[in-house]
N, C-alpha and C positions, 0 to 999 in steps of 0.2 A: 662442451658447449661451443657452437660455432661462433666465430669472431664476427664483429660488425661488418667487416669488409666481405666476409663470406656470405652473410645474409644479404648484403647489398647486391653482390654478384648474382646470387640466386634469384632475387626479386627482379633484376633487370633481365635475366635469362627467361624468366617466366613471361615478362612483357613481350620479349622478342618472339617467343613461341606463340603468343596470342595474336600476333599480327595477321597470320594467314586466316585466322578465324573471324577477322573483322567483318568481311562481307556477309558471312552467315549470321553474325550478331546483329548487323544492321537489318538484314532481311527479317530476323526474328522480331526486332523492335517494330518494323513496319507492319508485320503480321499482327503484333499486339495492338497497334493502332486500329487496324482493320477489325479485329475481334471486338474491340471496345468502342467502336465508332458510335454505337447506340447510346453510350453513356458520356463519352468525352464531348464537351461542348453542348450537350443536350440540356434543355431546361430541367430544373430540379422537379422531382415528382411532386404532385399535389399532396398536401398534408392529409394523412389518414390515421386512423387509430392503430394501423398495423405497425407504424413506426413512431414509437415513443420510447424514451429511456427505460430500460428494464432494471429490475432489482436482482437480488441474489438467488431467489427461489426458482425452481423449475418443476414442471409437471409433464408427464408423458402418457400418451394413449396410443394404441396401435390398431391397425387394420390388416387383416391377412387375406390375400387374394390367391386365386389359383393361377400360377404362373403360366401354365399351358394355355389357358383361356386368354390371358393378357397377350401372349406371343401371337396367338392365332388372330386376334382382332388387329394387333399392330401390323402384322404381315399383310393382312387383307387390305390395309390402307397405306401400305408402303411406309410404315412408321415403326419406331422402336418402342421398347418398353418404357424408356425414359420419356419419349414423346407423349405416350398415353398418360403417364403419371403427371407430367406438367400440365396437360390439358385438363385433367380432373382437378388439379390444385387451383388452376385459374378460375374454373367455374365455382368451386367451393368458396374461394376467397371473395368472389363477387357476391355470392349469396350471403356470406357472413356479414360483409359490410352493409348490404342491403337491410339485413335484420337490425343492424346498428343505426340505421337511418342515414347511411352514407352512400355515395354513388361513385363507383370506380369500375370502368369497363375493361381496362387492360392492366396487366401487372408485369413488373420486371422481376424475374427470378434469376438469382445468381446460381449458375450451374457449373460445378467443377468438371474438367475434362482431363484425363490422363495424358501426360506428355510422353509416355513410354510407348513405343511401337513394339518393343520386344525387350526381354530381360537381357541386360548386358552386365557381365561380370566386371566388378571394379567400379561401377557407377552406382553408388548407393544413394539413399535419400529420396525424398519425394520429387517427382518431376510432373508438375501439374499446372494447370491454369484455370481461370474462371472466365466464363462468358455470360454476359447478361442476355437473357432471352425474354423478349416481350411476348407475353401470352395473353390471348383474348379471354375474357371472362363471360362474354355473352354470345349468343348465337347457337346454332345447332351443334351438338357435341362433335359430330364427325367433320363438320366444316371447320370447327376450331382445331380438331386433331390434324387435319390437312395443313392448316396454317402453321401450327407448331412444328410439324415435321419439316415443312419447307424452311422455317427459320433455323432449326437446328442443323439441317444439311448445309445451309449457307455458312453458319458459324463454324462448322468443322473444316471449312476450306482453308482457314487460317492455319499457319504452322502450329503443331501440337504444343500446348503450353506457352504460346507466344505472349499471352497477356501477362505472364509472370515477369517477363523482361521489363515491363513498365510498372506493374503494381508492386513488385518486390522492392525495388529501390525507393519508390514513393512511400510505402508503408514503413520501411526502415528509417527513412528520414523523419517521418512524423514521430516515430518512437523515440529517436534520439533527441528531438526537440520537446518531448513530453506532450505531444499533441495528438497521439494516436487515439487514446480513449475519448478525447473530446470530439475527434472527427467521427468515429464510429457511433457515438451517441447522438450525433446530429445529422448524419448522412441522409440524403434523400435521393439516392441513385438507384437503390433496389428496394423491393418490398420484403423479400424473404430469401432464404437459402434452401436449395433442394439438392441433397447429396444421394447419389444412386450408385451402389456397388453390386457387382455380380459375386455371389457367394458360391459355396460348394454345390454341385449339381446332385451329388449323392449324399445320403444320410451319413452323419458322423456319430461316433460313440466315444465316450470317455470312460475308461476302465470297465468296458462292457455295458455301460448304461447308454441307451440311445438318446441322442440329442433331438428332441421333437420340434424345436424351433429356435431361431436366432432373431433377437430383437435389436435392431440398430438404434443407438442412442447418440444424439448430438445435443449441443446446448446453444440456443440462440444468443447472440452477443450484441452489444451496443444498443441500438434502438430497434432491433428486429424482435418483435414480440412473440412470433411463432415461426418455427422452421420445420423442415421435413427431411427425414432420413429414410432411404429405401434400400432393402437388401433382399436378394433372392437366395433361397436355400431349399434344396431337395424338392423342387416342384411347387414351392409357394413363394409369394412375394409379400414381404412384411413392410408396411409403411408406418413409420412412427412420427407422430406429431409432438414436438417439444415446444413448450410455451412457458412464459412467465405468468403464473396464475393471477398475479395482481393486475397486469396490463392486458391479459387475455383470459378473463374469467369464464368465457363461454367456449372453452376448448371442447367440451362434449358436444356442443352444437356444431362446431366445425367438423368434428369427426363424423357426425351424422350427415352433414352436407357433403363431405368427401365420399362417404359410402354411397350416397345418392348419385353423385357424379360418376363414380366407377360403375354403378349398376346401369346407368344410361349408356355407357360406352361398351360394357361387356355383355349386357343382356338387353339390347334394344327391343 
């Protein structure tokens, strides 16, 4: 076992080694402020039925799309797969709230971005950040797609994963004070989460059995009643809607609305 003095020397040596990294850390914090500028200091979102405390149950439904078609439409409009998905979700959420007798024309979607530019041996663990993207829910589908593509391009100018430099310590502090669950059950900074991962491009098999599809699963937390997970695999794009069935009983209706939005974008 190391002595107390050895531990103290090692701790101070670590602090000294960290001094040259201070400018980069400050730049990362500033980048985090820029990435989150749409949320920090902004008025809280108007109350909607999308944000109410959720229970323990979850229900999942999925939509499968042709990835080649999604890529073609996205490239034609200088947009990414993620941009097209966010656009469709914004339109579907607007129509869902309209059916519920509510009016909401824009939505703030929390979108994770990878902080890794390349694989580095010895640097394990997640390196990611989240960026709130404001997505329109009304207007012509391709006008909305152009707006979303512009917003995501601007968001990606911040240092990769910069928001973690601010959110990580903040959430850890809330957890230590026992306030984290209270915060996420009452937050009004985002409407939902949208997670998009690129999966294998070629079909996989397990013990000679072909894998015909991959379904991404996530669980909405806090007061987010429905969230979205997206995963590409072997030429298809799977979009899973995860919801609390008690606070989002019309999940099938939302899936139909999302299918309609994708159809308007992919087959105008």
